[in-house]
All heavy atoms as TSV, in Angstrom:
chain	resi	resn	atom	element	x	y	z
A	1	MET	N	N	-43.998	-37.458	-85.758
A	1	MET	CA	C	-44.591	-36.128	-85.775
A	1	MET	C	C	-44.382	-35.465	-84.414
A	1	MET	O	O	-44.541	-36.111	-83.389
A	1	MET	CB	C	-46.085	-36.224	-86.031
A	1	MET	CG	C	-46.465	-36.431	-87.468
A	1	MET	SD	S	-48.221	-36.249	-87.705
A	1	MET	CE	C	-48.673	-37.970	-87.826
A	2	ASN	N	N	-44.101	-34.208	-84.452
A	2	ASN	CA	C	-43.936	-33.530	-83.176
A	2	ASN	C	C	-45.274	-32.960	-82.694
A	2	ASN	O	O	-46.251	-32.891	-83.436
A	2	ASN	CB	C	-42.860	-32.451	-83.251
A	2	ASN	CG	C	-43.205	-31.338	-84.217
A	2	ASN	OD1	O	-44.373	-31.056	-84.459
A	2	ASN	ND2	N	-42.196	-30.696	-84.763
A	3	GLN	N	N	-45.288	-32.579	-81.445
A	3	GLN	CA	C	-46.528	-32.123	-80.816
A	3	GLN	C	C	-47.084	-30.868	-81.492
A	3	GLN	O	O	-48.293	-30.746	-81.676
A	3	GLN	CB	C	-46.297	-31.870	-79.335
A	3	GLN	CG	C	-47.568	-31.502	-78.606
A	3	GLN	CD	C	-47.350	-31.329	-77.130
A	3	GLN	OE1	O	-46.231	-31.409	-76.629
A	3	GLN	NE2	N	-48.422	-31.088	-76.408
A	4	GLU	N	N	-46.214	-29.955	-81.867
A	4	GLU	CA	C	-46.671	-28.719	-82.510
A	4	GLU	C	C	-47.421	-29.030	-83.804
A	4	GLU	O	O	-48.477	-28.455	-84.075
A	4	GLU	CB	C	-45.488	-27.810	-82.786
A	4	GLU	CG	C	-45.884	-26.479	-83.371
A	4	GLU	CD	C	-44.675	-25.576	-83.609
A	4	GLU	OE1	O	-43.554	-25.933	-83.207
A	4	GLU	OE2	O	-44.875	-24.515	-84.212
A	5	TYR	N	N	-46.876	-29.930	-84.606
A	5	TYR	CA	C	-47.533	-30.292	-85.853
A	5	TYR	C	C	-48.872	-30.973	-85.593
A	5	TYR	O	O	-49.861	-30.693	-86.272
A	5	TYR	CB	C	-46.648	-31.205	-86.710
A	5	TYR	CG	C	-47.378	-31.673	-87.949
A	5	TYR	CD1	C	-47.522	-30.829	-89.037
A	5	TYR	CD2	C	-47.958	-32.933	-87.998
A	5	TYR	CE1	C	-48.215	-31.226	-90.164
A	5	TYR	CE2	C	-48.657	-33.342	-89.122
A	5	TYR	CZ	C	-48.785	-32.488	-90.199
A	5	TYR	OH	O	-49.483	-32.893	-91.309
A	6	LYS	N	N	-48.920	-31.862	-84.612
A	6	LYS	CA	C	-50.165	-32.556	-84.291
A	6	LYS	C	C	-51.254	-31.570	-83.884
A	6	LYS	O	O	-52.401	-31.681	-84.331
A	6	LYS	CB	C	-49.944	-33.579	-83.177
A	6	LYS	CG	C	-49.164	-34.777	-83.618
A	6	LYS	CD	C	-48.948	-35.722	-82.446
A	6	LYS	CE	C	-48.066	-36.882	-82.814
A	6	LYS	NZ	N	-47.817	-37.774	-81.669
A	7	LEU	N	N	-50.895	-30.606	-83.048
A	7	LEU	CA	C	-51.878	-29.603	-82.621
A	7	LEU	C	C	-52.337	-28.744	-83.796
A	7	LEU	O	O	-53.516	-28.412	-83.920
A	7	LEU	CB	C	-51.293	-28.728	-81.513
A	7	LEU	CG	C	-51.081	-29.425	-80.179
A	7	LEU	CD1	C	-50.326	-28.505	-79.225
A	7	LEU	CD2	C	-52.397	-29.878	-79.581
A	8	TYR	N	N	-51.404	-28.397	-84.673
A	8	TYR	CA	C	-51.743	-27.629	-85.868
A	8	TYR	C	C	-52.704	-28.417	-86.753
A	8	TYR	O	O	-53.691	-27.881	-87.241
A	8	TYR	CB	C	-50.468	-27.267	-86.632
A	8	TYR	CG	C	-50.734	-26.582	-87.945
A	8	TYR	CD1	C	-51.145	-25.257	-87.986
A	8	TYR	CD2	C	-50.580	-27.268	-89.147
A	8	TYR	CE1	C	-51.403	-24.627	-89.195
A	8	TYR	CE2	C	-50.827	-26.638	-90.360
A	8	TYR	CZ	C	-51.248	-25.327	-90.378
A	8	TYR	OH	O	-51.508	-24.705	-91.573
A	9	ARG	N	N	-52.410	-29.690	-86.935
A	9	ARG	CA	C	-53.254	-30.540	-87.790
A	9	ARG	C	C	-54.648	-30.717	-87.195
A	9	ARG	O	O	-55.645	-30.666	-87.920
A	9	ARG	CB	C	-52.576	-31.902	-87.987
A	9	ARG	CG	C	-53.274	-32.798	-88.947
A	9	ARG	CD	C	-53.189	-32.256	-90.364
A	9	ARG	NE	N	-53.839	-33.195	-91.254
A	9	ARG	CZ	C	-54.623	-32.861	-92.250
A	9	ARG	NH1	N	-54.808	-31.586	-92.547
A	9	ARG	NH2	N	-55.198	-33.769	-92.991
A	10	ILE	N	N	-54.732	-30.903	-85.892
A	10	ILE	CA	C	-56.032	-31.008	-85.226
A	10	ILE	C	C	-56.817	-29.722	-85.433
A	10	ILE	O	O	-58.011	-29.748	-85.738
A	10	ILE	CB	C	-55.854	-31.316	-83.731
A	10	ILE	CG1	C	-55.363	-32.750	-83.556
A	10	ILE	CG2	C	-57.160	-31.105	-82.966
A	10	ILE	CD1	C	-54.902	-33.077	-82.149
A	11	SER	N	N	-56.149	-28.589	-85.290
A	11	SER	CA	C	-56.793	-27.299	-85.500
A	11	SER	C	C	-57.318	-27.163	-86.923
A	11	SER	O	O	-58.441	-26.695	-87.148
A	11	SER	CB	C	-55.793	-26.184	-85.199
A	11	SER	OG	O	-56.337	-24.939	-85.506
A	12	GLN	N	N	-56.516	-27.581	-87.898
A	12	GLN	CA	C	-56.938	-27.541	-89.303
A	12	GLN	C	C	-58.194	-28.376	-89.522
A	12	GLN	O	O	-59.153	-27.919	-90.162
A	12	GLN	CB	C	-55.845	-28.107	-90.206
A	12	GLN	CG	C	-54.751	-27.188	-90.564
A	12	GLN	CD	C	-53.799	-27.877	-91.537
A	12	GLN	OE1	O	-53.454	-29.044	-91.374
A	12	GLN	NE2	N	-53.373	-27.139	-92.541
A	13	LEU	N	N	-58.179	-29.594	-89.026
A	13	LEU	CA	C	-59.297	-30.508	-89.263
A	13	LEU	C	C	-60.570	-30.056	-88.558
A	13	LEU	O	O	-61.663	-30.156	-89.123
A	13	LEU	CB	C	-58.909	-31.928	-88.835
A	13	LEU	CG	C	-57.804	-32.563	-89.677
A	13	LEU	CD1	C	-57.344	-33.871	-89.047
A	13	LEU	CD2	C	-58.249	-32.773	-91.112
A	14	LEU	N	N	-60.439	-29.535	-87.339
A	14	LEU	CA	C	-61.621	-29.034	-86.633
A	14	LEU	C	C	-62.204	-27.808	-87.325
A	14	LEU	O	O	-63.427	-27.655	-87.408
A	14	LEU	CB	C	-61.287	-28.726	-85.178
A	14	LEU	CG	C	-61.078	-29.937	-84.276
A	14	LEU	CD1	C	-60.597	-29.497	-82.899
A	14	LEU	CD2	C	-62.345	-30.769	-84.176
A	15	SER	N	N	-61.340	-26.946	-87.839
A	15	SER	CA	C	-61.817	-25.766	-88.568
A	15	SER	C	C	-62.551	-26.177	-89.839
A	15	SER	O	O	-63.621	-25.645	-90.159
A	15	SER	CB	C	-60.651	-24.854	-88.942
A	15	SER	OG	O	-60.052	-24.341	-87.799
A	16	ARG	N	N	-61.998	-27.127	-90.541
A	16	ARG	CA	C	-62.630	-27.627	-91.768
A	16	ARG	C	C	-63.978	-28.271	-91.469
A	16	ARG	O	O	-64.965	-28.038	-92.169
A	16	ARG	CB	C	-61.691	-28.633	-92.419
A	16	ARG	CG	C	-62.154	-29.154	-93.734
A	16	ARG	CD	C	-61.055	-29.969	-94.338
A	16	ARG	NE	N	-61.569	-30.889	-95.332
A	16	ARG	CZ	C	-60.857	-31.815	-95.909
A	16	ARG	NH1	N	-59.590	-31.963	-95.593
A	16	ARG	NH2	N	-61.383	-32.598	-96.795
A	17	PHE	N	N	-64.013	-29.054	-90.410
A	17	PHE	CA	C	-65.261	-29.705	-89.997
A	17	PHE	C	C	-66.331	-28.666	-89.661
A	17	PHE	O	O	-67.474	-28.769	-90.099
A	17	PHE	CB	C	-64.982	-30.613	-88.794
A	17	PHE	CG	C	-66.205	-31.229	-88.209
A	17	PHE	CD1	C	-66.884	-32.230	-88.882
A	17	PHE	CD2	C	-66.673	-30.815	-86.988
A	17	PHE	CE1	C	-68.016	-32.805	-88.344
A	17	PHE	CE2	C	-67.804	-31.380	-86.435
A	17	PHE	CZ	C	-68.475	-32.375	-87.121
A	18	ARG	N	N	-65.950	-27.660	-88.891
A	18	ARG	CA	C	-66.895	-26.604	-88.511
A	18	ARG	C	C	-67.457	-25.901	-89.747
A	18	ARG	O	O	-68.664	-25.656	-89.842
A	18	ARG	CB	C	-66.200	-25.586	-87.612
A	18	ARG	CG	C	-67.124	-24.465	-87.146
A	18	ARG	CD	C	-66.324	-23.407	-86.480
A	18	ARG	NE	N	-65.260	-22.998	-87.397
A	18	ARG	CZ	C	-65.046	-21.750	-87.783
A	18	ARG	NH1	N	-65.764	-20.782	-87.314
A	18	ARG	NH2	N	-64.086	-21.463	-88.633
A	19	GLU	N	N	-66.597	-25.615	-90.696
A	19	GLU	CA	C	-67.039	-24.953	-91.926
A	19	GLU	C	C	-68.008	-25.838	-92.710
A	19	GLU	O	O	-69.008	-25.352	-93.241
A	19	GLU	CB	C	-65.844	-24.595	-92.796
A	19	GLU	CG	C	-65.023	-23.461	-92.240
A	19	GLU	CD	C	-63.794	-23.158	-93.071
A	19	GLU	OE1	O	-63.768	-23.507	-94.267
A	19	GLU	OE2	O	-62.859	-22.559	-92.517
A	20	GLN	N	N	-67.717	-27.124	-92.779
A	20	GLN	CA	C	-68.606	-28.043	-93.501
A	20	GLN	C	C	-69.978	-28.115	-92.833
A	20	GLN	O	O	-71.004	-28.116	-93.512
A	20	GLN	CB	C	-67.976	-29.433	-93.583
A	20	GLN	CG	C	-66.811	-29.482	-94.534
A	20	GLN	CD	C	-66.114	-30.837	-94.544
A	20	GLN	OE1	O	-66.167	-31.584	-93.575
A	20	GLN	NE2	N	-65.464	-31.139	-95.648
A	21	VAL	N	N	-69.983	-28.153	-91.507
A	21	VAL	CA	C	-71.259	-28.184	-90.785
A	21	VAL	C	C	-72.039	-26.897	-91.044
A	21	VAL	O	O	-73.242	-26.935	-91.307
A	21	VAL	CB	C	-71.039	-28.410	-89.272
A	21	VAL	CG1	C	-72.323	-28.200	-88.491
A	21	VAL	CG2	C	-70.480	-29.805	-89.018
A	22	GLU	N	N	-71.364	-25.761	-90.995
A	22	GLU	CA	C	-72.039	-24.488	-91.240
A	22	GLU	C	C	-72.630	-24.431	-92.647
A	22	GLU	O	O	-73.759	-23.973	-92.832
A	22	GLU	CB	C	-71.065	-23.325	-91.038
A	22	GLU	CG	C	-70.761	-23.048	-89.594
A	22	GLU	CD	C	-69.783	-21.898	-89.415
A	22	GLU	OE1	O	-69.397	-21.255	-90.418
A	22	GLU	OE2	O	-69.402	-21.649	-88.267
A	23	ILE	N	N	-71.883	-24.886	-93.631
A	23	ILE	CA	C	-72.358	-24.864	-95.016
A	23	ILE	C	C	-73.572	-25.774	-95.175
A	23	ILE	O	O	-74.585	-25.379	-95.758
A	23	ILE	CB	C	-71.231	-25.268	-95.992
A	23	ILE	CG1	C	-70.173	-24.166	-96.054
A	23	ILE	CG2	C	-71.784	-25.564	-97.381
A	23	ILE	CD1	C	-68.888	-24.585	-96.748
A	24	LEU	N	N	-73.466	-26.993	-94.661
A	24	LEU	CA	C	-74.588	-27.932	-94.781
A	24	LEU	C	C	-75.821	-27.411	-94.049
A	24	LEU	O	O	-76.941	-27.489	-94.560
A	24	LEU	CB	C	-74.186	-29.310	-94.246
A	24	LEU	CG	C	-73.202	-30.078	-95.128
A	24	LEU	CD1	C	-72.682	-31.304	-94.387
A	24	LEU	CD2	C	-73.845	-30.485	-96.437
A	25	ASN	N	N	-75.632	-26.870	-92.847
A	25	ASN	CA	C	-76.766	-26.345	-92.087
A	25	ASN	C	C	-77.426	-25.168	-92.796
A	25	ASN	O	O	-78.650	-25.039	-92.787
A	25	ASN	CB	C	-76.331	-25.934	-90.683
A	25	ASN	CG	C	-76.120	-27.108	-89.745
A	25	ASN	OD1	O	-75.918	-26.919	-88.555
A	25	ASN	ND2	N	-76.160	-28.331	-90.244
A	26	SER	N	N	-76.611	-24.310	-93.416
A	26	SER	CA	C	-77.189	-23.162	-94.120
A	26	SER	C	C	-77.993	-23.603	-95.340
A	26	SER	O	O	-78.855	-22.876	-95.813
A	26	SER	CB	C	-76.099	-22.175	-94.535
A	26	SER	OG	O	-75.273	-22.734	-95.536
A	27	ASN	N	N	-77.706	-24.805	-95.844
A	27	ASN	CA	C	-78.463	-25.368	-96.961
A	27	ASN	C	C	-79.620	-26.242	-96.501
A	27	ASN	O	O	-80.250	-26.917	-97.311
A	27	ASN	CB	C	-77.543	-26.181	-97.876
A	27	ASN	CG	C	-76.601	-25.309	-98.662
A	27	ASN	OD1	O	-76.944	-24.194	-99.032
A	27	ASN	ND2	N	-75.409	-25.805	-98.904
A	28	GLY	N	N	-79.881	-26.245	-95.203
A	28	GLY	CA	C	-81.012	-27.006	-94.675
A	28	GLY	C	C	-80.717	-28.486	-94.447
A	28	GLY	O	O	-81.630	-29.262	-94.201
A	29	GLU	N	N	-79.469	-28.871	-94.520
A	29	GLU	CA	C	-79.074	-30.271	-94.313
A	29	GLU	C	C	-78.542	-30.413	-92.887
A	29	GLU	O	O	-77.483	-29.910	-92.557
A	29	GLU	CB	C	-77.991	-30.678	-95.317
A	29	GLU	CG	C	-77.432	-32.044	-95.121
A	29	GLU	CD	C	-78.484	-33.142	-95.179
A	29	GLU	OE1	O	-79.246	-33.196	-96.165
A	29	GLU	OE2	O	-78.534	-33.927	-94.229
A	30	PHE	N	N	-79.318	-31.086	-92.032
A	30	PHE	CA	C	-78.977	-31.150	-90.612
A	30	PHE	C	C	-78.557	-32.542	-90.148
A	30	PHE	O	O	-78.249	-32.730	-88.979
A	30	PHE	CB	C	-80.150	-30.653	-89.774
A	30	PHE	CG	C	-80.526	-29.237	-90.081
A	30	PHE	CD1	C	-81.666	-28.953	-90.814
A	30	PHE	CD2	C	-79.723	-28.183	-89.672
A	30	PHE	CE1	C	-82.013	-27.641	-91.119
A	30	PHE	CE2	C	-80.057	-26.876	-89.963
A	30	PHE	CZ	C	-81.211	-26.600	-90.694
A	31	SER	N	N	-78.523	-33.521	-91.027
A	31	SER	CA	C	-78.163	-34.870	-90.601
A	31	SER	C	C	-76.719	-34.946	-90.113
A	31	SER	O	O	-76.387	-35.787	-89.279
A	31	SER	CB	C	-78.396	-35.876	-91.722
A	31	SER	OG	O	-77.563	-35.605	-92.825
A	32	ILE	N	N	-75.860	-34.060	-90.603
A	32	ILE	CA	C	-74.472	-34.033	-90.142
A	32	ILE	C	C	-74.398	-33.770	-88.649
A	32	ILE	O	O	-73.503	-34.261	-87.965
A	32	ILE	CB	C	-73.635	-32.983	-90.922
A	32	ILE	CG1	C	-72.169	-33.063	-90.525
A	32	ILE	CG2	C	-74.128	-31.581	-90.678
A	32	ILE	CD1	C	-71.340	-33.938	-91.379
A	33	ASN	N	N	-75.357	-33.026	-88.117
A	33	ASN	CA	C	-75.359	-32.721	-86.683
A	33	ASN	C	C	-75.527	-33.992	-85.857
A	33	ASN	O	O	-74.858	-34.167	-84.845
A	33	ASN	CB	C	-76.467	-31.736	-86.344
A	33	ASN	CG	C	-76.305	-30.411	-87.048
A	33	ASN	OD1	O	-75.234	-30.083	-87.538
A	33	ASN	ND2	N	-77.367	-29.656	-87.124
A	34	ILE	N	N	-76.408	-34.852	-86.278
A	34	ILE	CA	C	-76.654	-36.098	-85.549
A	34	ILE	C	C	-75.440	-37.012	-85.643
A	34	ILE	O	O	-74.985	-37.569	-84.641
A	34	ILE	CB	C	-77.915	-36.797	-86.084
A	34	ILE	CG1	C	-79.141	-35.927	-85.804
A	34	ILE	CG2	C	-78.079	-38.184	-85.460
A	34	ILE	CD1	C	-80.376	-36.339	-86.561
A	35	HIS	N	N	-74.885	-37.152	-86.835
A	35	HIS	CA	C	-73.716	-38.010	-87.014
A	35	HIS	C	C	-72.514	-37.485	-86.232
A	35	HIS	O	O	-71.799	-38.248	-85.584
A	35	HIS	CB	C	-73.360	-38.156	-88.492
A	35	HIS	CG	C	-74.428	-38.809	-89.297
A	35	HIS	ND1	N	-74.842	-40.099	-89.064
A	35	HIS	CD2	C	-75.182	-38.359	-90.317
A	35	HIS	CE1	C	-75.799	-40.418	-89.918
A	35	HIS	NE2	N	-76.022	-39.366	-90.696
A	36	SER	N	N	-72.304	-36.189	-86.284
A	36	SER	CA	C	-71.151	-35.617	-85.581
A	36	SER	C	C	-71.331	-35.713	-84.071
A	36	SER	O	O	-70.364	-35.937	-83.346
A	36	SER	CB	C	-70.917	-34.170	-86.000
A	36	SER	OG	O	-72.012	-33.358	-85.678
A	37	GLU	N	N	-72.552	-35.571	-83.602
A	37	GLU	CA	C	-72.806	-35.704	-82.163
A	37	GLU	C	C	-72.417	-37.093	-81.681
A	37	GLU	O	O	-71.766	-37.237	-80.641
A	37	GLU	CB	C	-74.279	-35.438	-81.872
A	37	GLU	CG	C	-74.642	-35.499	-80.415
A	37	GLU	CD	C	-76.103	-35.198	-80.187
A	37	GLU	OE1	O	-76.595	-34.186	-80.712
A	37	GLU	OE2	O	-76.750	-35.989	-79.483
A	38	ASN	N	N	-72.783	-38.111	-82.440
A	38	ASN	CA	C	-72.455	-39.477	-82.048
A	38	ASN	C	C	-70.950	-39.703	-81.984
A	38	ASN	O	O	-70.456	-40.395	-81.095
A	38	ASN	CB	C	-73.094	-40.480	-83.010
A	38	ASN	CG	C	-74.593	-40.513	-82.900
A	38	ASN	OD1	O	-75.156	-40.265	-81.843
A	38	ASN	ND2	N	-75.249	-40.802	-83.998
A	39	ILE	N	N	-70.218	-39.110	-82.892
A	39	ILE	CA	C	-68.765	-39.277	-82.912
A	39	ILE	C	C	-68.097	-38.397	-81.863
A	39	ILE	O	O	-67.209	-38.844	-81.130
A	39	ILE	CB	C	-68.212	-38.978	-84.315
A	39	ILE	CG1	C	-68.676	-40.073	-85.276
A	39	ILE	CG2	C	-66.703	-38.850	-84.306
A	39	ILE	CD1	C	-68.372	-39.819	-86.717
A	40	LEU	N	N	-68.524	-37.143	-81.769
A	40	LEU	CA	C	-67.870	-36.221	-80.849
A	40	LEU	C	C	-68.081	-36.603	-79.389
A	40	LEU	O	O	-67.202	-36.351	-78.555
A	40	LEU	CB	C	-68.345	-34.792	-81.108
A	40	LEU	CG	C	-67.841	-34.193	-82.412
A	40	LEU	CD1	C	-68.454	-32.820	-82.655
A	40	LEU	CD2	C	-66.325	-34.116	-82.433
A	41	ILE	N	N	-69.198	-37.208	-79.064
A	41	ILE	CA	C	-69.416	-37.677	-77.693
A	41	ILE	C	C	-68.328	-38.669	-77.316
A	41	ILE	O	O	-67.728	-38.576	-76.236
A	41	ILE	CB	C	-70.818	-38.295	-77.526
A	41	ILE	CG1	C	-71.869	-37.190	-77.505
A	41	ILE	CG2	C	-70.905	-39.131	-76.253
A	41	ILE	CD1	C	-73.290	-37.703	-77.542
A	42	LYS	N	N	-68.039	-39.599	-78.204
A	42	LYS	CA	C	-67.003	-40.603	-77.930
A	42	LYS	C	C	-65.622	-39.956	-77.826
A	42	LYS	O	O	-64.846	-40.282	-76.932
A	42	LYS	CB	C	-67.007	-41.674	-79.018
A	42	LYS	CG	C	-68.261	-42.515	-78.994
A	42	LYS	CD	C	-68.275	-43.496	-80.147
A	42	LYS	CE	C	-69.609	-44.238	-80.187
A	42	LYS	NZ	N	-69.687	-45.141	-81.327
A	43	VAL	N	N	-65.328	-39.032	-78.738
A	43	VAL	CA	C	-64.023	-38.367	-78.723
A	43	VAL	C	C	-63.851	-37.555	-77.446
A	43	VAL	O	O	-62.817	-37.656	-76.764
A	43	VAL	CB	C	-63.856	-37.464	-79.967
A	43	VAL	CG1	C	-62.635	-36.584	-79.842
A	43	VAL	CG2	C	-63.804	-38.303	-81.233
A	44	LEU	N	N	-64.842	-36.768	-77.090
A	44	LEU	CA	C	-64.735	-35.932	-75.898
A	44	LEU	C	C	-64.694	-36.757	-74.623
A	44	LEU	O	O	-64.011	-36.392	-73.656
A	44	LEU	CB	C	-65.869	-34.914	-75.854
A	44	LEU	CG	C	-65.798	-33.852	-76.954
A	44	LEU	CD1	C	-67.042	-32.990	-76.947
A	44	LEU	CD2	C	-64.540	-33.013	-76.835
A	45	ASN	N	N	-65.400	-37.868	-74.598
A	45	ASN	CA	C	-65.316	-38.761	-73.440
A	45	ASN	C	C	-63.898	-39.281	-73.267
A	45	ASN	O	O	-63.398	-39.388	-72.145
A	45	ASN	CB	C	-66.291	-39.932	-73.570
A	45	ASN	CG	C	-67.693	-39.568	-73.157
A	45	ASN	OD1	O	-67.907	-38.625	-72.417
A	45	ASN	ND2	N	-68.656	-40.323	-73.649
A	46	GLU	N	N	-63.236	-39.614	-74.361
A	46	GLU	CA	C	-61.845	-40.071	-74.293
A	46	GLU	C	C	-60.920	-38.948	-73.842
A	46	GLU	O	O	-60.061	-39.145	-72.989
A	46	GLU	CB	C	-61.381	-40.615	-75.647
A	46	GLU	CG	C	-61.886	-41.980	-75.971
A	46	GLU	CD	C	-61.359	-43.043	-75.028
A	46	GLU	OE1	O	-60.158	-43.025	-74.696
A	46	GLU	OE2	O	-62.159	-43.895	-74.617
A	47	VAL	N	N	-61.092	-37.779	-74.430
A	47	VAL	CA	C	-60.227	-36.651	-74.113
A	47	VAL	C	C	-60.339	-36.271	-72.637
A	47	VAL	O	O	-59.337	-36.024	-71.962
A	47	VAL	CB	C	-60.565	-35.430	-75.004
A	47	VAL	CG1	C	-59.886	-34.168	-74.504
A	47	VAL	CG2	C	-60.175	-35.714	-76.446
A	48	TYR	N	N	-61.550	-36.233	-72.118
A	48	TYR	CA	C	-61.775	-35.804	-70.749
A	48	TYR	C	C	-61.964	-36.960	-69.771
A	48	TYR	O	O	-62.326	-36.738	-68.628
A	48	TYR	CB	C	-62.975	-34.850	-70.693
A	48	TYR	CG	C	-62.673	-33.543	-71.377
A	48	TYR	CD1	C	-63.223	-33.254	-72.622
A	48	TYR	CD2	C	-61.822	-32.616	-70.796
A	48	TYR	CE1	C	-62.936	-32.056	-73.260
A	48	TYR	CE2	C	-61.529	-31.429	-71.427
A	48	TYR	CZ	C	-62.088	-31.151	-72.653
A	48	TYR	OH	O	-61.795	-29.980	-73.283
A	49	ASN	N	N	-61.729	-38.174	-70.249
A	49	ASN	CA	C	-61.828	-39.363	-69.414
A	49	ASN	C	C	-63.174	-39.416	-68.682
A	49	ASN	O	O	-63.240	-39.598	-67.469
A	49	ASN	CB	C	-60.668	-39.417	-68.416
A	49	ASN	CG	C	-60.490	-40.796	-67.840
A	49	ASN	OD1	O	-60.942	-41.783	-68.403
A	49	ASN	ND2	N	-59.826	-40.864	-66.707
A	50	CYS	N	N	-64.238	-39.214	-69.426
A	50	CYS	CA	C	-65.593	-39.177	-68.869
A	50	CYS	C	C	-66.437	-40.337	-69.386
A	50	CYS	O	O	-67.584	-40.142	-69.769
A	50	CYS	CB	C	-66.290	-37.871	-69.240
A	50	CYS	SG	S	-65.707	-36.451	-68.373
A	51	ASN	N	N	-65.909	-41.496	-69.414
A	51	ASN	CA	C	-66.644	-42.620	-69.970
A	51	ASN	C	C	-67.948	-42.905	-69.217
A	51	ASN	O	O	-68.857	-43.500	-69.746
A	51	ASN	CB	C	-65.766	-43.857	-70.017
A	51	ASN	CG	C	-64.634	-43.685	-70.991
A	51	ASN	OD1	O	-64.784	-43.002	-71.990
A	51	ASN	ND2	N	-63.501	-44.282	-70.704
A	52	HIS	N	N	-68.037	-42.441	-68.000
A	52	HIS	CA	C	-69.270	-42.642	-67.241
A	52	HIS	C	C	-70.378	-41.685	-67.668
A	52	HIS	O	O	-71.531	-41.885	-67.348
A	52	HIS	CB	C	-68.992	-42.475	-65.752
A	52	HIS	CG	C	-68.573	-41.083	-65.372
A	52	HIS	ND1	N	-67.272	-40.654	-65.514
A	52	HIS	CD2	C	-69.278	-40.039	-64.896
A	52	HIS	CE1	C	-67.208	-39.388	-65.127
A	52	HIS	NE2	N	-68.404	-38.996	-64.762
A	53	CYS	N	N	-70.028	-40.631	-68.426
A	53	CYS	CA	C	-71.003	-39.601	-68.826
A	53	CYS	C	C	-72.025	-40.137	-69.837
A	53	CYS	O	O	-73.154	-39.682	-69.857
A	53	CYS	CB	C	-70.304	-38.404	-69.429
A	53	CYS	SG	S	-69.187	-37.570	-68.300
A	54	CYS	N	N	-71.600	-41.019	-70.645
A	54	CYS	CA	C	-72.466	-41.496	-71.714
A	54	CYS	C	C	-72.123	-42.954	-72.003
A	54	CYS	O	O	-70.973	-43.276	-72.278
A	54	CYS	CB	C	-72.242	-40.667	-72.971
A	54	CYS	SG	S	-73.330	-41.060	-74.323
A	55	PRO	N	N	-73.125	-43.841	-71.941
A	55	PRO	CA	C	-72.836	-45.252	-72.192
A	55	PRO	C	C	-72.386	-45.478	-73.633
A	55	PRO	O	O	-72.818	-44.789	-74.535
A	55	PRO	CB	C	-74.169	-45.955	-71.914
A	55	PRO	CG	C	-75.196	-44.892	-71.992
A	55	PRO	CD	C	-74.515	-43.585	-71.690
A	56	ARG	N	N	-71.523	-46.447	-73.813
A	56	ARG	CA	C	-71.032	-46.778	-75.153
A	56	ARG	C	C	-71.827	-47.876	-75.771
A	56	ARG	O	O	-72.375	-48.707	-75.226
A	56	ARG	CB	C	-69.584	-47.198	-75.104
A	56	ARG	CG	C	-68.717	-46.029	-74.761
A	56	ARG	CD	C	-67.288	-46.486	-74.775
A	56	ARG	NE	N	-66.488	-45.319	-74.519
A	56	ARG	CZ	C	-65.326	-45.113	-75.039
A	56	ARG	NH1	N	-64.799	-45.975	-75.842
A	56	ARG	NH2	N	-64.644	-44.053	-74.761
């Protein structure tokens, strides 16, 4: 896969995720926020090399 496709795919998946969170939140379902926070902390720590920011 080339870099352009990877960036496009990441953009697609993040957009889809955001929409799902918005839909669930508008229906009063907030557990997705807690689950996504736990995952996104790990992902962002890897992306920004901030492993010291939050213990694993």
